[in-house]
N, C-alpha and C positions, 0 to 999 in steps of 0.2 A: 264506287263510281269508276275509279281508274284501275280496277283489279280484274278486268274481264280478259285477262291474257291467258287464262288457264286452258281454254280450248286450243289456243295457238301453240301452247308449250310443246305439244307432241311434235310439231314441225319446227321447233326452235333450232334444232341442230341439223336441218336439212341441207347440209353442205355436201360437196363432193368428198369422196374418200380421202383424197390427198389433202383437202382443206381441213377435214376433221382431224387428221393426224397432226395438224399444227406445223405448217411449213414455215418455221421460224426463220430459216435461212433466207427465204424469199423476202421477208420483212427487212432484212439487213441489206439486201442487194439493191433495193429500189425505194424511192420515195413513195409514200402512200398516195393512192388515188383519192379524189374527193368527188362525191356526187351529192349535189344539193337539189332536192326535189321540193318545189314550192307549189302548193295548191292555192287557188284563188277564191276568196270568199268562203272558205271552209271554217265553220264555227267550232267552238270548243266541244260541243256536244254532237258533232256530226260523224264521229267514228265510234264503232262499237267498243274499242279499247278505251275510249273516253266516256263510256256510259250510254251510248245511243241504244235505244230499244227498237228503233224503226229503220236504221240503216246498218246493213251488215258489211263489214270491211275485213274479211278474214286475212287478206294478204298484208294489210297495214298492221293488223293485230299481231300477225306472225313476226313482222319486222320489230314491233315493240317487245315481243317475247324474246327476241334474239338480241335486244339492245336495251337502251335506256329511254324511258318516257318521262318528260318533264311535265309536272302538273301546274307549274307556274311560269310558263314561258310567255314573255311579253314582246309585242312589236312596238316600234317607236310611234306609230300613228295608226288610227283606225281606217286607213285608206291605202289603196293599192300602190301607187307610184312612190310616195315618200317612204313607205316601209321598204320597198325594194332598194331605194337609195341607201337606207340605213344598213341593209344586208351587204350591199356591194361596196360601200365606202367606209363602214365602221363608224360613221358619224351620225349624230342627230341630224335629220334632214334639214332642219332650220339653219344649220351651220354649213349647208352646201348651197349650190345654185338651184336646187329643185326640192321644194317642200310642199308640192301640190301635184295634182294630175295635169300634165302638160296639155295645151290646146292643140289639137291636130291641125287647126287652121293657121297656127303660128309657127313658122319654121325656125324661129329664134328662141323657142321655149323648150328647155330641156336641161339635162345634166351636162354641164360644160366639160369639154375635153380635158381641162386642167385638173379636174377631180380624179384622184387615183382610185381605181377599183381593185377589188381582190383579184380579178382576172388579170389585170396588168401586173400586179405584184407576183402572182404565181407564174405568169408567163416568163417574167424575168428570172424566176427560180428554176426554169427548165420544164415547165408544165405545158402540155397541150391544152388549150382552153376552148370550150365550146358552149354556146347557148342554144338551147332548143326550147321554143315556146314563146311566151309573152315577154316583151321588152318594156314598153310604155314609159321610157325615160327620155323621149324626144323624137320628133319626126324628121327634122332637118338632117341633112347628110352628116354634119359634124357631130351629131348626138348619137349616131347609131352604134350598135354593139361592136362592130369591127374597129371603131374609133375609141372604144373603151376597154380594149384588152382582150376581146373575144376573137380568137383566130378563125373560128367557124361559127356560122349563125344559120339557123333554120327556124323560121317562125314569123311573128307579126309584131309590128311596132305599136299598134293601137291599144286602147284600154280594154277593149273586148272585141270579139270577132264571132260572126256566125260560124257555128261548128261545121256546117256543110258547104255553104257558098263562100265562106271566108271573107265576107264583106263587113264593113263597119259603117255606121251611120247611114248616109244616103247613098249607099252602094259603092263607096270607095273601098279599095283594097290596100292593105299595108303589109302583105305577106312578102317575105324576102328569103332568098337563099344566098348567104354571104351578103354581097352588096347589090344584088340584082333582084328586081321584082320577080316574083315566082308564085305559081299556084299549081295545085293538082287536086284531083278528086279525093275525097275521103273525110272521115270524121276526125276532127282536130286531135282529140285525145289519142286516137290510134296512130295518127301520123307522127305525133311527137314521140310516142313510144318507139315506133319503128326507127326514127332518126336517132334517138338516144342509143338504141342498141347498135346501130351502125357506127356511131361515134366511138362507143366502147370497143367494138371489134377492130376498128381502124387504129386505135391507140392502146390496145391491150398490153403491148410490150414496152410501154413508156409511161411515165407518170402523167395523169390527166386530171383536169378539173372540168366537170360537166355541171352546168347550171341548167336544170330541167324544170322550166317554169310553165307548168300546166295552166291553162285558163279555166279548167274545171274546178269547182262547179259554178263558176261565175255565169250569170245570164248571158245570152238568151237560153231559155228552157228547151234544151234539145238533147235527145239521147237515142241510141240505137234500139231497135225493137227488142232485141234479145235481152237488153237490160231493163227495158220497161216491163217486160213480162215477169221478171224476177223481183222487181222493186216492191217494197212495202211502203214506200213513201213517194209515189208518183214519179214525175220526171226528175225531180231533184235527187231522189234516192237512186234512180237509174244512172244519173250523171256521176254520183259518188261511186256507184258500183263499177262503172267503166274505168274511173280513175284508180280504184283499188285493184282491179284486174291488171292495169298497166303497171302499177307499182310492183305487183307480183312478178310480172314478166321481166322487169329490170333486175330484180333481186335474183330470180331464178337464172337469168343469163350470167350474172356475176358469179354465182355459185358454180354453174356449169363450166365456166372458164377458169375456175380455181382462183378467182381474184378476191374472194370475200375477205380474207385476212389482210389483204393489201389495200382495202378500200373502206374509207369512212363514208357512210351513207347517212345523210340527214334529210328528214321529211318534216316540213313545217307548213303553217298557214300564213297568209299575209295580213289578214285582219279578221274581225269577227264576221259571223254569218249575217246576211242582210234580211233575214226574216223568212226565207224559204225553207231553211233547215232549222238548226237548233244551236244555241249557245249553252246548252245544258243548264246547270244551276246558276249561271252567271247572269247579271243584269245587263241591259243595254245590248248593243250590237254595232255593226259597221257604221262608222260615221260619228261615234261619240266615245268619250273616255271612261265610261263605265267598264267594268271588267270584261263584259261580253264583246266590247269593241276592240280590246287590246290584248286579252289573254287568249292564246290560240294553241292548237296542238303542236307538239314538237317531239320527234322521235329520232334517236341516233343509234346506228349500229356500226360497230367496229370490233369484230370477234378477236378476242385475246387482248384487246387494248382498253375496252370499256366493258362494264358488267353486262350480263344478259338477264332479261326479265326484271329489271329494277325500275321502280318509280322514284324519281328524285323530286323533292318538294321545294328545293332552294330556287329562288327567282333568278332568271337569266333574261336578257333583253336582246333584241335583234342586232344591235351594233356589235355584240360580242362574237357573232359568227365570223366577221371579218378577221378579228384578232385570233380566234381559235383556228380557223383554216390556215392562217399564216404560220401559226405555231406548229400545226400538224405537218405542214409542207417544209418547215425549216427556213421560211422566208422572213428576212428581217424587215421590220416596219420603220421607215425613216421617222425620226422624231418630229420632223417638220410637218408631217401629216396631221399631228395633233388629234389622234384618234380618241373617240369616246368609248369604244368597246374594250372589254377586258377578256382575257383568256378564260374560257369556260371549260377547258378540258378537265381540270381537277373536279369541277362540279359534276361533269358528266360521269366521272369515275366514282362519284358518290361520296365526296367528302362533306357534303351537306352545307356548303357555304354559298351564300349569294354572291354574285359577281360584282355587286356594287353596294355601298351603304345606302345610297339614295338613287331612286329611279324617277325620272322626270318625263312629263308629257305636255305637249301643247298642241291643240288642234281647234281651229275656229275660235269660238268664244269660251272654250274650256281649257283648263290646265289642271295638272295633277302631280303629286309627288308621293312616292311610297318609301317608307323606312320601316324595316322589320315587318311586322304584320299590318301596320297601319298605313292607310292611304288617305291623303287629303284631296278632295275633289272640289275644284273651283269652277263655278259657272257664272258667267256675267249676269249681274243683277240679283244674285242669290248669295246668302251667307255660305261660307266655306263649310263643307261637310266632312266628316271623319268616319272611316269605316275600318273594321278589322277584316281584311279581305281573305284571311286564312280561315277564320272561324265563321265568317259571314260573307261568303263569296258572292251572294246575291245582293249585297250592299243594301240590306233592308233596315238596319239599325244605325242611325246617325249618332255617333258618340261624341260629337263636338262639344255639347254642353257639359258632358262628363269630364272632358279632358281639355279645358280651354288653354292651358299652357302648351300642350302638345300642338294644338291647332296654331297657336302663335309661332312656335318654333318651326313647324313644317311650312307654314305660310311664308316665313322669312326666308327659308331655304328656297322655296319656289320662286319668290320674287328675285332672289339673287341669281338664280339660273335663268329666269326669263330676261333679266336685264343684260345678260351676257350673250344672248342669242343674236345671230345675224338674221334680220328680218327682211322680208321682201319689200322693195321700194315701190 
C-alpha cells in the first residue's frame, strides 16, 4: 500500500549539482529553513504513494522517495481549525482558546493572541515567517495571522473559499494581503504557489519559516480544465492533480536555488477525506475518530538529515510538529507553555519509536486513546470498543470482549485525560 515510491525513485536525487555534492558548509553557516505544506481534507488514500489507484501524484510521490513517509501520522481532531491549532501551538486544541471551527459572524471567536504559535517562537529565533493560504483561526482583527507571529500573510481567513471568485458563504470575501483586504484573478492553488515561491525568493539568504496552507482539495468542487482532462477521478482528482503540480513547483524551485539541504519540507493533511476521495483501507472519515478521520498523509524531506525513501511506521501526532520545528530551528520552548507535543526528529530519522506512550482524542460525542497497537474508541451511548489499528486499520474486529482488562485500563487513562482538559464554557 505505501510502497509505490519506486517510479519516483529515479527522480529522488533530482537536486542541483552543487546540492548533490553535499554543501555541508552551508548547513553550518545558517539555520535551516522550514516549509510546512498543509493540504485540506486530503484523505489517507488520496495520494498514489499511499496506495491510490485513481489519483496520480508523481511530485508528492517523488518527495516521499526523497524523504520519509509516515504510515501512522495522526491529527488531534478530524476537523480543520482545531487541527491547525494543534500544529501551530503544540497543544491539544481543547487546552487552548479554540477547539472548534470559529464562526465568521462572531468577531470574538478565535485563537486568542496570548496563545504562542510556532511562528512567534521562530520569529524570535531570527526567522522570517510567512503564511500563504488558509488561516481559519479567527476573523476578528486580534485573531489574524499578523497578530500570531506571521510577519507576512497572503490568503484567506475563512474555512473555505471559492477557488475562482474567492468568496465565502453569501458572497463575503475574507482574502487579505498582510493586514489589508485584497483580491486578484486566478485559481487559488496557483496563486498560493506563486506567492510561496515569491516568499522563498525574497528570503532565500536568511532562515525562513513558510506555512503554506493550501485549501485544496477542500470543497467547492472546482479545477482548471487542463487538470480535468487528465483526471481519472473527476473534479476531485483534478484538484489533487493541481495540488501535486504545485508541490512539485515548490520543490523544484528549492532545488534550483540550491536550498534543498538547508530546508526541512513537511507535507501533511489536516483531517480525513470527506467522502469525495478515499481514506484507503481506513474506516470513517472527516468528522469522526475512526482511523480515517484522524490518520492522514505525512511526508518529510531534509536531504542529509533524514533518510530518503523510508517508510516509518511509528505513530506521531500533530502537536509534535511544533516541538520538532522548534528543535530544528534551535528555538527554546518556555516551560510555561506546557506543550503537549514531543520532538519527532528521531522518529523521522527512523529510530522506530512512537513519540508518546498514549495518544488521546476527543471530538463531539466521541473520545479515543491509543497505546501501542491498541486503540480504544468511545462513542456516547455505546460500549467501548477496542481495535488493533496496526493489523486491523479498517477497525473491523472489536477486541473488547477478548481483552476486558485492557479496555478498563485504557478507559481509565482516557477518563483521566478528559478530566484534565480545558472545556468550552
